[in-house]
N, C-alpha and C positions, 0 to 999 in steps of 0.2 A: 884531781882524783884522790890524792893523798889526804886532802882536807876533809873530804867526805868520809874516808875510812877512819880518820882520827875522830871525827864527830860521832860516828857509829860506835867506835870503841869507848869513847868517853861516856856516851849515854848508856851503853850496855853495862859498863862497870858501875855507873852510878845507880842503875836499877838493881843490879845484883847486890850492891852494897846496902841498899835499902831493905833487903830481905823479902822482896816480892816473890812469892812462890809461883805465880802464874808464869814467870819467865822460865823457871826450872821445868814446869810442866810442859811448856811449849817446846823447849829444847829437847825434852825427853820424847815428845811426840814426833819432832822432826827426826830424831835419831832412829826411832822405830820405823818411820816411813822410809827413811833412806835404807835401812837394813832390809826392809821388805822389797824395795826396788831391786836390791842385789839378789834376792832369792827368786824374784819373778821370772827371769828368763830360764833358769834351770828347771823350775816347775813347769812352765809352759812348754819347754822343749820336751820334757818327759811326757806331758799330756799329748803332744803332737807326735810322739814316736810311733803310735799305732794308727796314724792317719794316712789315707791314700786319696789321691785325686784322680778320678777316672773321667776321661773326656771322650767325646765322640759317640756316646750312646744316644740314640734318638729319644726324643721326649714324646710324651703323650700329647694329644690335642688339647687345646686350651680349656675346653669345657669338661674335661675328665675330672671326676671326683678326686679329692686329695688322697684319700686312702687307697684308691685304685692306682693312682700315680706312684705312691710310695711302694706298693707291692710290686708293681711292674718294674720300677727302678731297682728294687732289691733283687728281683729275679734276674735282671740283666747283669747287675754287678756280680752276683754269685756265679752266673754262667761264665763271665770273663775270668774271675779270680779262680774258679775251680779248674779252668783249663791251664792256669799257671801253677796252682798248688792244689793237689787233690784233697788235702785235709780241710780246705775251707768249706764252711757250710753256713746256714742261716744263723747258727749259734755263734759264729765267729764275728758277726757284725753287731756292734753295739748301737750304731746310729748311722744314718746317711741322709744327706739333703743336697738339693741342687744349689749351686752357687750362682747368684745373680737373678735378675728378673727374667720372666718368660719372654722370649723374642720369637716371633713367627719365623719359621725357616731355619732357625739355629738351635743347636742343642747346648745347653749349659753344662759345665762340668759337674760331677757329683763328688762331694766330700764324703768319704767312707771312714767311719771311726770303728776300729777293730778292738775286740777284747784282747787283752794280754797277747801281744804278738809273739812272745816267747812260747806260748802254748800251742800255736798252730804251726 
């Protein structure tokens, strides 16, 4: 294993000594990508802070139009959430969607994305 590492070090020092700018650009891109990886979880956890998963709400039949299903799901979610917190309204919900494929006889959970949870 150490012979492989020494070969890599030898070739990288030889390329750097030759003044190849593409190596510098590649290492810069790698550093940017790794720094973005470190920022990723904090950003995504901030995005997820206003999300709720509501399960157990019955689904519409298979042939129901998508817009009708969305409206009915939103009404069901609002009725559940308003019983928990009276300030929740249709304006509190940014987006919602069922998670998973439709399965006859089962209800899929609903992912609810809320606007600024600190405001409600």
